[in-house]
Steps between C-alpha positions, in 0.01 A plus 500: 500500500844643559654162441318466170604847393860419575491189285347717220784751531745211498353350187517840324874525595563153367326570171689830456835338588441216250404743239819709553712177495337391170545836334858514618567160360348601167727807493808293569404250228449778250833662607686169465345446156590848382851465649553180314387647174712807545802292586455293182461822301809667637739198499383357173453665152178662409457247224542207736235634729253543215568140383417374849175696479571704808292817524763770517242780494219513755588787740873443494589684178190531287355830403216556264593680176187538302668646197727207439365249762847368545649361823769705666780303668746629750849403399764433773858499393644550853524125559760434230840402634371392853548156644199279545453578876548866441250496215241328721556745787474784258194359332309456835621848612376651180176303518439622849559865387251445221249362750537780754567816286299412184246307698467257215470174694286631787285705265429179312421306817286787635305522172424127502399484866295813476313370187431157654380648825298809370455435128674834428848623422681835503694611186590825343489340155198271500129549578298206617161534319172320532484134417880471552588710200824689520570843361811714442519761776663780289429872532442534126262206491294623789494848345374342167240302695368799698538756222717738689781527248326697221708612204551867459393639167855599396631150602237338272589739221875411532422127485270556200778687311756239572283200409358668192843573372610150556202351331538729205863405452430127524221525244737682270722196519208282414464350853145468629501613857282462811527583870349242740404598848468201729273598796623464860368180665336712768277677250371180347448305820397793722238284681792315667672822622450596872222751558758737659607591148230694317471407127471766236366319194640749254870500553760764407623269230153455362478873457843508331407219262188674395692826448771328290245305303292803414812665368590235257732271701469123424446403864309202629371427848323167551358609835137475397548163342688371816227630729234326289662162553695538824257309725408214271870440417804574714715743297765601753694290749365504853844506671703671226504860367441400135221396267509132403491365143117534486515876585793549264310322224213751528760781482664359193157450346414862550822612322439256218145629463642857465702368214204309343662163596224332704580191702237270662327617814630345821171319538563317174826366605588190700664604836749260675588536864749374753635602843740793448744353765562209276682738271567850619635710220617850390237755628279231615640371836273636775738785560270673751480180714882469480545860623309427824663165539168304475555305186413183677174650612380654183579203281173424321561742192383363170688539176281532193613431147306538167504199278638608164715776624871429495659314794794663665840405618483727791851432632657613176272799459581608864871477437487694176280775650692546829823504300364779298470312172233500240295185496403381153231242406413357157165351401471411129133398546398831655191670376692826415827459314649811648740612778408668825720668759367508855665752725358501857527439863429191703149471359652430158583151607153333499423657165769297316298168443213686338731714286690197377180345386407812309828607343765301313786695656488641856766701674482589872710719716459686832478874461806563724714288272371647171724712283400683183756294301259200548234672284734529201631143548162336531296731281173352619167530320325571822606646838317479831613734776344345813468680841330380814270775639731592794772583250283702255696818573796328335337568169650838531829343401367294209727675258775272621361257259665716231814630656 
């Protein structure tokens, strides 16, 4: 019996040793891969790396920015003027510092190994929900979800005064105005949120919207319409913070209904689909999966498009928007021969195809790049001020549309 027990112990030692060796090998493979990519990035130009389709983001320089959804790259000018050998030594030294002090490489390795072994990951930016759904782990988002960030009465009154004054001035100029509140993903797909977060069905933003609406503000929230259809049709990306084109279509439809400009119900349209990974684009690139370094794991996202809405040159649109430009689209066959200016956050992006179908002239700009001079230059017939729910407090500065 002792002999058999000894063989069993030996077998356990062998299994553990082999497992450790395999994990170590995977770590070194991942480290070598990341080292190569960073070497290419640092010794070559950023454009050359992009042309070679090297992922410069992952956990080595990418941070999620949900307002602009742009990628942040670390620039390194210290290598200029050095010889080739010195540059290589400097590169590996800098790379090692990144790995040790910023924990980027080892964090990426640890995340992948942990997920493959346990099915879980640790992140201070991303929540793993039920059914592999990912959610933005942000204090404001969680407070919206749990209803712990109620507006004070004086704060709601201040927002009302600002928005009402802005609306009044725009209407004096002959501009039809509406505020669109895009609900947080968590409040539409709450059944996929972990049970540790307690959902409050009536959010702080819901209360604010009702308050503003009852006091004459042209404000639209498509929350009920989204909830009605959210299980029969996927309206938000699973691995991204944003609504997709189907969710945005419902949002646009609610605004147009407010202006007595009805468009067909989503159920009456032909919906096309393809894997999102075949064409990641601006504000539709599985940003949450990227943040945790598991883009190759969460890779079955579907991109939905609505037949009849305008197709997009996403590369050009992204360049214009991230450069702070106003994107302009012309559609002479549009149902409404009028111009609309969309000023919003990252949720504005998926709204553009539907707006281009509805209006002959569409202007789009991110709120952070907007200036009041644009209003005089464009002089639109319609203006949509779009806010995702987690930024609803920013309505308190809506008068920036005018000055």
